[in-house]
KERO-116054 format. One record per atom (N, C-alpha, C, CB): residue in three letters; y, z, x. Coordinates in steps of 0.1 Angstrom, whole numbers, padded with zeros to 4 digits, always signed. Glycine has a CB too. Layout:
ALAYZX
...
//
This chain:
MET+1277+0894+1155
MET+1279+0880+1151
MET+1287+0881+1138
MET+1266+0872+1149
SER+1298+0874+1137
SER+1306+0874+1125
SER+1300+0865+1115
SER+1321+0869+1128
ARG+1304+0867+1102
ARG+1298+0859+1091
ARG+1302+0844+1093
ARG+1304+0863+1078
ASP+1314+0841+1099
ASP+1318+0827+1102
ASP+1308+0820+1111
ASP+1332+0826+1108
ASN+1303+0827+1121
ASN+1294+0822+1130
ASN+1280+0820+1124
ASN+1292+0830+1143
GLU+1277+0829+1115
GLU+1264+0828+1108
GLU+1263+0816+1099
GLU+1261+0841+1099
GLN+1274+0811+1094
GLN+1274+0799+1085
GLN+1269+0787+1092
GLN+1288+0797+1079
ASP+1270+0787+1106
ASP+1265+0775+1113
ASP+1251+0778+1120
ASP+1275+0772+1124
ALA+1244+0788+1114
ALA+1231+0792+1120
ALA+1220+0783+1117
ALA+1228+0806+1115
GLY+1222+0772+1110
GLY+1212+0762+1108
GLY+1201+0765+1099
GLY+1206+0758+1121
PRO+1188+0763+1103
PRO+1177+0763+1094
PRO+1174+0777+1088
PRO+1165+0758+1101
LEU+1179+0788+1094
LEU+1176+0801+1089
LEU+1187+0806+1080
LEU+1174+0811+1101
THR+1196+0798+1076
THR+1207+0801+1067
THR+1203+0800+1053
THR+1220+0793+1071
ILE+1206+0809+1045
ILE+1203+0809+1030
ILE+1213+0798+1024
ILE+1205+0823+1023
GLU+1207+0788+1018
GLU+1215+0777+1012
GLU+1216+0780+0997
GLU+1209+0764+1015
THR+1205+0783+0991
THR+1206+0785+0976
THR+1198+0798+0972
THR+1200+0773+0969
VAL+1203+0804+0961
VAL+1196+0815+0956
VAL+1193+0812+0941
VAL+1205+0828+0957
THR+1180+0813+0937
THR+1176+0810+0924
THR+1171+0823+0917
THR+1165+0799+0923
LEU+1176+0826+0905
LEU+1173+0838+0898
LEU+1165+0833+0885
LEU+1185+0847+0895
THR+1153+0838+0883
THR+1145+0835+0872
THR+1142+0847+0864
THR+1133+0827+0875
PRO+1146+0849+0851
PRO+1142+0861+0844
PRO+1127+0862+0843
PRO+1149+0860+0830
CYS+1123+0874+0843
CYS+1108+0877+0842
CYS+1106+0889+0833
CYS+1102+0879+0856
VAL+1098+0887+0822
VAL+1095+0898+0814
VAL+1080+0900+0815
VAL+1099+0896+0799
GLN+1076+0912+0819
GLN+1062+0915+0821
GLN+1058+0924+0809
GLN+1059+0923+0835
ARG+1050+0919+0800
ARG+1045+0926+0789
ARG+1033+0934+0793
ARG+1042+0917+0777
GLN+1032+0946+0789
GLN+1020+0955+0792
GLN+1008+0951+0784
GLN+1023+0970+0791
GLN+0996+0952+0790
GLN+0984+0948+0782
GLN+0983+0957+0770
GLN+0972+0950+0791
ASP+0986+0970+0771
ASP+0986+0979+0760
ASP+1000+0984+0758
ASP+0976+0991+0762
PRO+1008+0978+0749
PRO+1022+0983+0747
PRO+1024+0997+0742
PRO+1029+0973+0738
THR+1013+1003+0737
THR+1014+1017+0732
THR+1011+1027+0742
THR+1004+1018+0720
TRP+1006+1023+0754
TRP+1003+1032+0765
TRP+1015+1040+0769
TRP+0997+1024+0777
LYS+1013+1053+0771
LYS+1024+1062+0775
LYS+1020+1071+0787
LYS+1029+1071+0763
PHE+1030+1075+0794
PHE+1028+1086+0804
PHE+1038+1097+0802
PHE+1029+1080+0819
SER+1039+1107+0810
SER+1047+1118+0807
SER+1062+1115+0804
SER+1047+1128+0818
ARG+1068+1105+0809
ARG+1082+1102+0807
ARG+1084+1092+0796
ARG+1088+1097+0820
GLY+1074+1087+0790
GLY+1076+1077+0779
GLY+1067+1065+0780
GLY+1090+1073+0778
GLY+1069+1055+0772
GLY+1061+1043+0772
GLY+1069+1032+0778
GLY+1058+1039+0758
ILE+1061+1022+0783
ILE+1067+1010+0789
ILE+1060+0998+0782
ILE+1065+1010+0804
PRO+1065+0993+0771
PRO+1059+0982+0764
PRO+1061+0969+0772
PRO+1064+0980+0750
GLN+1072+0968+0779
GLN+1075+0956+0788
GLN+1085+0960+0799
GLN+1080+0944+0779
VAL+1085+0953+0810
VAL+1094+0955+0821
VAL+1102+0942+0823
VAL+1086+0959+0834
GLN+1115+0944+0823
GLN+1123+0932+0825
GLN+1127+0932+0840
GLN+1136+0933+0816
GLY+1128+0920+0845
GLY+1133+0918+0859
GLY+1136+0903+0861
GLY+1122+0923+0868
TRP+1138+0900+0874
TRP+1141+0887+0879
TRP+1133+0884+0891
TRP+1156+0886+0881
VAL+1129+0872+0892
VAL+1123+0867+0904
VAL+1134+0860+0912
VAL+1111+0856+0901
VAL+1135+0864+0925
VAL+1146+0859+0933
VAL+1139+0849+0943
VAL+1153+0870+0941
MET+1145+0837+0944
MET+1140+0827+0954
MET+1152+0823+0963
MET+1134+0814+0947
LEU+1150+0826+0976
LEU+1160+0822+0985
LEU+1155+0809+0992
LEU+1163+0833+0996
THR+1163+0799+0993
THR+1159+0787+1000
THR+1168+0785+1012
THR+1159+0775+0990
SER+1162+0782+1024
SER+1170+0780+1036
SER+1175+0765+1036
SER+1162+0784+1048
ARG+1184+0763+1046
ARG+1188+0749+1048
ARG+1177+0739+1051
ARG+1199+0748+1058
SER+1166+0745+1057
SER+1155+0737+1061
SER+1145+0735+1050
SER+1148+0742+1074
GLY+1147+0742+1038
GLY+1139+0740+1027
GLY+1128+0751+1026
GLY+1132+0727+1027
VAL+1127+0760+1035
VAL+1118+0771+1034
VAL+1122+0781+1023
VAL+1116+0778+1048
GLN+1112+0787+1016
GLN+1115+0796+1006
GLN+1110+0810+1008
GLN+1110+0791+0992
GLY+1117+0820+1004
GLY+1113+0834+1004
GLY+1115+0840+0990
GLY+1120+0842+1014
TRP+1105+0848+0986
TRP+1105+0853+0972
TRP+1106+0868+0972
TRP+1093+0848+0965
GLY+1113+0873+0961
GLY+1114+0888+0959
GLY+1115+0890+0944
GLY+1127+0893+0966
HIS+1114+0903+0940
HIS+1114+0906+0926
HIS+1124+0918+0924
HIS+1100+0910+0921
VAL+1133+0917+0914
VAL+1142+0927+0911
VAL+1138+0933+0897
VAL+1157+0921+0910
LEU+1136+0946+0897
LEU+1130+0952+0885
LEU+1141+0960+0878
LEU+1119+0961+0889
THR+1141+0960+0865
THR+1149+0969+0857
THR+1140+0979+0852
THR+1157+0962+0846
THR+1140+0991+0858
THR+1130+1002+0854
THR+1134+1007+0840
THR+1130+1013+0864
PRO+1125+1006+0830
PRO+1128+1010+0817
PRO+1129+1025+0815
PRO+1118+1004+0807
ILE+1122+1033+0822
ILE+1122+1047+0820
ILE+1134+1053+0826
ILE+1109+1053+0826
ALA+1139+1048+0837
ALA+1150+1054+0845
ALA+1164+1048+0840
ALA+1149+1051+0860
ALA+1167+1050+0827
ALA+1179+1046+0821
ALA+1182+1031+0824
ALA+1191+1054+0826
PRO+1175+1022+0818
PRO+1177+1008+0822
PRO+1190+1003+0816
PRO+1166+1000+0816
ASP+1196+0994+0824
ASP+1208+0987+0820
ASP+1206+0973+0825
ASP+1221+0994+0825
ALA+1199+0965+0818
ALA+1196+0951+0823
ALA+1208+0943+0825
ALA+1187+0944+0813
ALA+1218+0944+0816
ALA+1230+0936+0818
ALA+1238+0940+0831
ALA+1240+0939+0806
ARG+1238+0953+0834
ARG+1245+0958+0846
ARG+1236+0953+0858
ARG+1246+0973+0847
THR+1223+0954+0858
THR+1215+0949+0869
THR+1217+0934+0871
THR+1200+0952+0866
GLU+1217+0927+0860
GLU+1219+0912+0862
GLU+1232+0909+0868
GLU+1217+0905+0848
SER+1243+0916+0864
SER+1256+0914+0869
SER+1257+0916+0884
SER+1266+0923+0862
VAL+1251+0927+0888
VAL+1251+0930+0903
VAL+1242+0920+0910
VAL+1246+0945+0905
LEU+1231+0916+0904
LEU+1222+0906+0910
LEU+1229+0893+0912
LEU+1210+0904+0902
ARG+1237+0889+0903
ARG+1244+0876+0904
ARG+1255+0877+0914
ARG+1250+0872+0890
GLN+1262+0888+0915
GLN+1272+0890+0925
GLN+1265+0890+0939
GLN+1279+0904+0923
ALA+1254+0897+0941
ALA+1247+0898+0954
ALA+1242+0884+0958
ALA+1236+0908+0953
ALA+1237+0876+0948
ALA+1232+0863+0951
ALA+1243+0854+0956
ALA+1226+0856+0938
ARG+1255+0854+0950
ARG+1266+0846+0956
ARG+1270+0851+0970
ARG+1278+0848+0946
ALA+1269+0864+0972
ALA+1273+0869+0985
ALA+1264+0866+0997
ALA+1275+0884+0984
VAL+1251+0864+0994
VAL+1242+0862+1005
VAL+1240+0847+1009
VAL+1228+0867+1001
GLN+1246+0838+1001
GLN+1246+0824+1005
GLN+1253+0823+1018
GLN+1252+0815+0994
ASP+1248+0814+1027
ASP+1254+0811+1040
ASP+1252+0822+1050
ASP+1269+0809+1039
ILE+1243+0832+1047
ILE+1239+0843+1056
ILE+1227+0838+1064
ILE+1238+0857+1049
ASN+1226+0841+1077
ASN+1214+0839+1085
ASN+1205+0850+1081
ASN+1217+0838+1100
VAL+1192+0847+1077
VAL+1183+0858+1073
VAL+1179+0867+1085
VAL+1170+0851+1067
LEU+1181+0863+1097
LEU+1178+0871+1109
LEU+1190+0881+1112
LEU+1175+0863+1121
SER+1201+0879+1105
SER+1212+0888+1107
SER+1211+0900+1097
SER+1226+0881+1105
LEU+1200+0908+1099
LEU+1197+0918+1090
LEU+1208+0929+1088
LEU+1184+0925+1094
GLN+1214+0932+1099
GLN+1225+0942+1098
GLN+1236+0937+1089
GLN+1231+0945+1112
THR+1240+0925+1090
THR+1250+0919+1081
THR+1245+0919+1067
THR+1254+0905+1086
LEU+1233+0914+1065
LEU+1227+0914+1052
LEU+1227+0927+1045
LEU+1213+0907+1052
HIS+1222+0937+1052
HIS+1221+0951+1047
HIS+1234+0957+1044
HIS+1213+0960+1057
ALA+1244+0955+1052
ALA+1258+0960+1050
ALA+1264+0954+1038
ALA+1267+0958+1062
LEU+1262+0941+1037
LEU+1267+0933+1025
LEU+1261+0938+1012
LEU+1265+0918+1027
LEU+1248+0939+1012
LEU+1241+0944+1000
LEU+1244+0958+0997
LEU+1226+0941+1001
ALA+1245+0967+1007
ALA+1247+0981+1005
ALA+1261+0983+0997
ALA+1248+0989+1018
ASP+1270+0975+1001
ASP+1283+0976+0994
ASP+1283+0971+0980
ASP+1294+0967+1002
ILE+1276+0960+0977
ILE+1275+0954+0964
ILE+1266+0962+0955
ILE+1271+0940+0965
CYS+1255+0967+0960
CYS+1244+0973+0953
CYS+1243+0988+0953
CYS+1231+0967+0957
LYS+1255+0994+0954
LYS+1255+1009+0956
LYS+1246+1016+0946
LYS+1270+1014+0954
ASP+1246+1013+0934
ASP+1238+1020+0924
ASP+1227+1011+0918
ASP+1247+1025+0912
GLN+1223+1001+0926
GLN+1213+0992+0921
GLN+1203+0989+0933
GLN+1219+0978+0916
PRO+1195+0999+0937
PRO+1186+0997+0948
PRO+1175+0987+0945
PRO+1179+1010+0951
CYS+1172+0984+0933
CYS+1162+0974+0930
CYS+1167+0960+0933
CYS+1158+0974+0915
VAL+1180+0958+0931
VAL+1187+0945+0935
VAL+1186+0943+0950
VAL+1201+0944+0929
GLN+1190+0954+0957
GLN+1190+0953+0972
GLN+1176+0951+0977
GLN+1196+0966+0978
SER+1167+0958+0971
SER+1153+0956+0976
SER+1147+0942+0973
SER+1144+0966+0969
GLY+1150+0937+0961
GLY+1145+0923+0958
GLY+1150+0912+0967
GLY+1148+0920+0943
ILE+1163+0913+0969
ILE+1169+0903+0978
ILE+1165+0905+0992
ILE+1185+0903+0977
THR+1164+0917+0997
THR+1160+0920+1011
THR+1145+0915+1013
THR+1161+0935+1014
SER+1137+0917+1003
SER+1123+0913+1004
SER+1122+0898+1005
SER+1115+0918+0991
ALA+1130+0891+0997
ALA+1130+0876+0997
ALA+1135+0871+1011
ALA+1139+0870+0986
ALA+1145+0878+1016
ALA+1151+0874+1029
ALA+1141+0876+1040
ALA+1164+0882+1032
MET+1134+0887+1040
MET+1124+0890+1050
MET+1112+0880+1049
MET+1118+0904+1048
GLU+1108+0876+1037
GLU+1097+0866+1036
GLU+1102+0853+1041
GLU+1093+0865+1021
LEU+1115+0849+1038
LEU+1121+0837+1042
LEU+1121+0836+1057
LEU+1135+0835+1036
ALA+1125+0847+1064
ALA+1126+0848+1078
ALA+1112+0846+1084
ALA+1132+0861+1083
ALA+1102+0853+1079
ALA+1088+0852+1085
ALA+1083+0838+1083
ALA+1079+0862+1078
ARG+1085+0832+1071
ARG+1080+0819+1069
ARG+1087+0809+1078
ARG+1082+0815+1054
SER+1100+0810+1080
SER+1108+0801+1088
SER+1103+0802+1103
SER+1123+0805+1087
LEU+1099+0814+1107
LEU+1094+0816+1121
LEU+1079+0813+1122
LEU+1098+0830+1126
ASP+1073+0811+1111
ASP+1058+0808+1110
ASP+1050+0820+1116
ASP+1055+0795+1118
ILE+1054+0832+1112
ILE+1047+0844+1117
ILE+1044+0853+1104
ILE+1056+0852+1127
PRO+1034+0861+1105
PRO+1032+0870+1094
PRO+1043+0880+1093
PRO+1018+0878+1096
LEU+1046+0884+1081
LEU+1057+0894+1078
LEU+1056+0906+1086
LEU+1058+0897+1063
HIS+1044+0911+1088
HIS+1042+0924+1095
HIS+1046+0922+1110
HIS+1027+0928+1095
ALA+1045+0910+1115
ALA+1050+0908+1129
ALA+1065+0909+1130
ALA+1045+0894+1134
LEU+1072+0904+1120
LEU+1086+0905+1119
LEU+1091+0920+1118
LEU+1092+0897+1108
LEU+1082+0928+1112
LEU+1086+0942+1110
LEU+1081+0951+1121
LEU+1080+0947+1097
GLY+1075+0946+1131
GLY+1071+0954+1143
GLY+1056+0954+1145
GLY+1076+0967+1141
GLY+1048+0948+1136
GLY+1034+0947+1138
GLY+1026+0955+1127
GLY+1030+0953+1152
ALA+1014+0952+1125
ALA+1005+0958+1115
ALA+1003+0973+1120
ALA+0992+0950+1113
VAL+1003+0982+1111
VAL+1000+0996+1114
VAL+0987+1001+1107
VAL+1012+1005+1110
ARG+0982+0993+1097
ARG+0970+0996+1090
ARG+0964+0984+1084
ARG+0972+1007+1079
ASN+0951+0985+1081
ASN+0944+0974+1075
ASN+0943+0975+1060
ASN+0930+0972+1081
SER+0946+0986+1054
SER+0946+0988+1040
SER+0957+0997+1036
SER+0932+0994+1035
ILE+0960+0997+1023
ILE+0971+1006+1018
ILE+0965+1014+1006
ILE+0983+0997+1013
PRO+0967+1027+1007
PRO+0962+1036+0996
PRO+0971+1034+0984
PRO+0962+1051+1000
THR+0965+1034+0972
THR+0972+1032+0960
THR+0969+1044+0950
THR+0969+1019+0953
THR+0977+1045+0940
THR+0975+1054+0929
THR+0975+1046+0916
THR+0985+1066+0929
ARG+0969+1052+0906
ARG+0969+1045+0893
ARG+0972+1056+0883
ARG+0955+1038+0890
LEU+0981+1053+0874
LEU+0983+1062+0863
LEU+0972+1061+0853
LEU+0997+1059+0856
ILE+0968+1072+0848
ILE+0957+1073+0838
ILE+0962+1077+0825
ILE+0945+1083+0843
ARG+0958+1070+0814
ARG+0963+1073+0801
ARG+0958+1088+0798
ARG+0957+1063+0790
GLU+0966+1094+0789
GLU+0963+1108+0786
GLU+0949+1110+0780
GLU+0973+1114+0776
GLU+0945+1101+0771
GLU+0931+1101+0765
GLU+0920+1100+0776
GLU+0930+1090+0755
ASP+0923+1091+0786
ASP+0913+1089+0796
ASP+0912+1101+0805
ASP+0916+1076+0804
SER+0923+1108+0808
SER+0923+1119+0817
SER+0915+1131+0811
SER+0937+1123+0821
ARG+0916+1133+0798
ARG+0908+1143+0791
ARG+0893+1140+0792
ARG+0912+1145+0776
ASP+0890+1128+0790
ASP+0876+1124+0791
ASP+0870+1126+0805
ASP+0874+1110+0787
THR+0878+1124+0815
THR+0874+1124+0829
THR+0874+1138+0834
THR+0883+1115+0837
PHE+0884+1146+0831
PHE+0886+1159+0838
PHE+0882+1171+0831
PHE+0900+1160+0842
GLU+0879+1170+0818
GLU+0874+1182+0810
GLU+0860+1185+0814
GLU+0876+1181+0795
ASN+0856+1198+0814
ASN+0842+1202+0816
ASN+0834+1200+0804
ASN+0841+1217+0821
//
Protein backbone atom coordinates (compact mmCIF):
# COMPACT_ATOMS: atom_id res chain seq x y z
CA MET A 1 0.00 0.00 0.00
CA SER A 2 1.45 3.36 -0.92
CA ARG A 3 1.54 6.24 1.50
CA ASP A 4 -1.00 8.10 -0.68
CA ASN A 5 -3.52 5.30 -0.15
CA GLU A 6 -2.77 5.24 3.58
CA GLN A 7 -3.81 8.87 3.90
CA ASP A 8 -7.40 7.79 3.18
CA ALA A 9 -7.32 4.93 5.70
CA GLY A 10 -9.86 6.62 7.97
CA PRO A 11 -10.09 5.98 11.69
CA LEU A 12 -6.73 4.18 11.99
CA THR A 13 -4.79 7.09 10.51
CA ILE A 14 -2.55 9.16 12.80
CA GLU A 15 -3.98 12.67 12.78
CA THR A 16 -1.91 14.39 15.46
CA VAL A 17 1.28 13.76 17.37
CA THR A 18 1.74 15.47 20.74
CA LEU A 19 5.16 15.56 22.42
CA THR A 20 5.36 16.41 26.11
CA PRO A 21 8.73 16.82 27.84
CA CYS A 22 9.13 14.55 30.84
CA VAL A 23 11.89 14.76 33.47
CA GLN A 24 12.00 11.87 35.90
CA ARG A 25 13.92 12.78 39.02
CA GLN A 26 15.37 9.89 40.96
CA GLN A 27 14.26 9.38 44.55
CA ASP A 28 17.93 9.35 45.59
CA PRO A 29 19.87 11.63 43.20
CA THR A 30 23.21 10.51 44.72
CA TRP A 31 22.62 6.82 43.89
CA LYS A 32 25.26 5.36 41.54
CA PHE A 33 25.99 2.16 39.71
CA SER A 34 29.16 1.02 37.90
CA ARG A 35 28.77 3.43 34.96
CA GLY A 36 27.85 6.50 36.98
CA GLY A 37 24.94 8.28 38.56
CA ILE A 38 21.56 9.17 37.17
CA PRO A 39 20.08 12.09 39.14
CA GLN A 40 17.33 12.52 36.56
CA VAL A 41 16.24 11.09 33.23
CA GLN A 42 15.00 13.37 30.46
CA GLY A 43 12.51 12.17 27.89
CA TRP A 44 9.25 12.84 26.11
CA VAL A 45 5.81 11.34 26.32
CA VAL A 46 4.47 10.72 22.80
CA MET A 47 0.71 10.76 22.23
CA LEU A 48 -0.61 9.70 18.83
CA THR A 49 -4.25 10.53 18.15
CA SER A 50 -6.16 8.91 15.31
CA ARG A 51 -8.78 10.57 13.15
CA SER A 52 -11.42 8.81 15.27
CA GLY A 53 -9.98 10.34 18.48
CA VAL A 54 -8.37 7.18 19.88
CA GLN A 55 -5.00 7.72 21.57
CA GLY A 56 -1.86 5.65 21.91
CA TRP A 57 1.00 6.54 24.22
CA GLY A 58 4.75 5.93 24.16
CA HIS A 59 7.87 7.21 25.88
CA VAL A 60 11.12 8.41 24.34
CA LEU A 61 14.07 8.29 26.70
CA THR A 62 17.34 10.19 26.56
CA THR A 63 19.65 7.79 28.36
CA PRO A 64 22.00 9.90 30.49
CA ILE A 65 24.80 7.31 30.86
CA ALA A 66 25.01 6.44 27.14
CA ALA A 67 26.30 9.84 25.95
CA PRO A 68 23.05 11.77 26.13
CA ASP A 69 22.27 14.40 23.57
CA ALA A 70 18.81 15.67 24.46
CA ALA A 71 18.84 18.33 21.74
CA ARG A 72 19.68 15.76 19.05
CA THR A 73 17.07 13.33 20.40
CA GLU A 74 14.42 16.05 20.42
CA SER A 75 15.31 17.13 16.87
CA VAL A 76 14.95 13.57 15.54
CA LEU A 77 11.76 13.08 17.57
CA ARG A 78 10.16 16.17 16.06
CA GLN A 79 11.17 15.07 12.55
CA ALA A 80 9.73 11.59 13.15
CA ALA A 81 6.52 13.07 14.60
CA ARG A 82 5.93 15.09 11.44
CA ALA A 83 6.67 12.07 9.25
CA VAL A 84 4.19 9.67 10.90
CA GLN A 85 1.19 11.96 10.53
CA ASP A 86 -1.30 10.55 8.01
CA ILE A 87 0.12 7.00 8.36
CA ASN A 88 -2.27 4.12 9.03
CA VAL A 89 -1.08 2.50 12.28
CA LEU A 90 -1.73 -0.97 10.83
CA SER A 91 0.75 -0.27 8.01
CA LEU A 92 3.60 -1.39 10.23
CA GLN A 93 6.04 -2.08 7.41
CA THR A 94 5.63 1.49 6.15
CA LEU A 95 5.91 2.90 9.68
CA HIS A 96 9.05 0.87 10.49
CA ALA A 97 10.74 1.77 7.19
CA LEU A 98 9.97 5.45 7.65
CA LEU A 99 11.23 5.50 11.24
CA ALA A 100 14.32 3.39 10.45
CA ASP A 101 15.40 6.00 7.94
CA ILE A 102 14.80 8.98 10.24
CA CYS A 103 15.95 7.37 13.51
CA LYS A 104 19.17 5.65 12.36
CA ASP A 105 21.09 6.57 15.51
CA GLN A 106 18.10 7.19 17.80
CA PRO A 107 16.53 3.81 18.67
CA CYS A 108 14.70 5.33 21.66
CA VAL A 109 12.80 7.65 19.30
CA GLN A 110 11.84 4.76 17.03
CA SER A 111 10.82 2.64 20.01
CA GLY A 112 8.70 5.37 21.63
CA ILE A 113 6.76 6.17 18.47
CA THR A 114 6.34 2.49 17.57
CA SER A 115 5.02 1.75 21.07
CA ALA A 116 2.49 4.56 20.78
CA ALA A 117 1.41 3.33 17.33
CA MET A 118 0.98 -0.25 18.56
CA GLU A 119 -1.12 0.91 21.52
CA LEU A 120 -3.19 3.11 19.21
CA ALA A 121 -3.80 0.17 16.88
CA ALA A 122 -4.83 -2.16 19.71
CA ARG A 123 -7.15 0.43 21.27
CA SER A 124 -8.67 1.25 17.87
CA LEU A 125 -9.40 -2.43 17.26
CA ASP A 126 -10.58 -2.87 20.89
CA ILE A 127 -8.22 -5.78 21.50
CA PRO A 128 -5.42 -6.33 24.02
CA LEU A 129 -2.00 -5.36 22.71
CA HIS A 130 -0.73 -8.92 23.10
CA ALA A 131 -3.41 -10.09 20.64
CA LEU A 132 -2.09 -7.65 18.04
CA LEU A 133 1.41 -9.02 18.62
CA GLY A 134 0.41 -12.66 18.15
CA GLY A 135 -1.01 -13.60 21.55
CA ALA A 136 0.14 -13.85 25.15
CA VAL A 137 3.19 -16.03 25.71
CA ARG A 138 3.44 -15.75 29.51
CA ASN A 139 1.52 -14.51 32.53
CA SER A 140 4.43 -12.74 34.22
CA ILE A 141 7.67 -11.04 33.24
CA PRO A 142 10.92 -11.58 35.15
CA THR A 143 12.64 -8.36 36.18
CA THR A 144 15.96 -7.29 37.62
CA ARG A 145 16.72 -4.52 40.02
CA LEU A 146 19.98 -2.64 40.38
CA ILE A 147 21.23 -2.66 43.94
CA ARG A 148 23.20 0.21 45.43
CA GLU A 149 26.80 -0.67 46.20
CA GLU A 150 26.27 -0.19 49.97
CA ASP A 151 23.23 -2.50 49.91
CA SER A 152 25.07 -5.20 47.96
CA ARG A 153 27.89 -5.34 50.56
CA ASP A 154 25.34 -5.71 53.35
CA THR A 155 23.53 -8.45 51.50
CA PHE A 156 26.32 -10.53 50.00
CA GLU A 157 29.24 -10.37 52.44
CA ASN A 158 29.70 -13.28 54.88
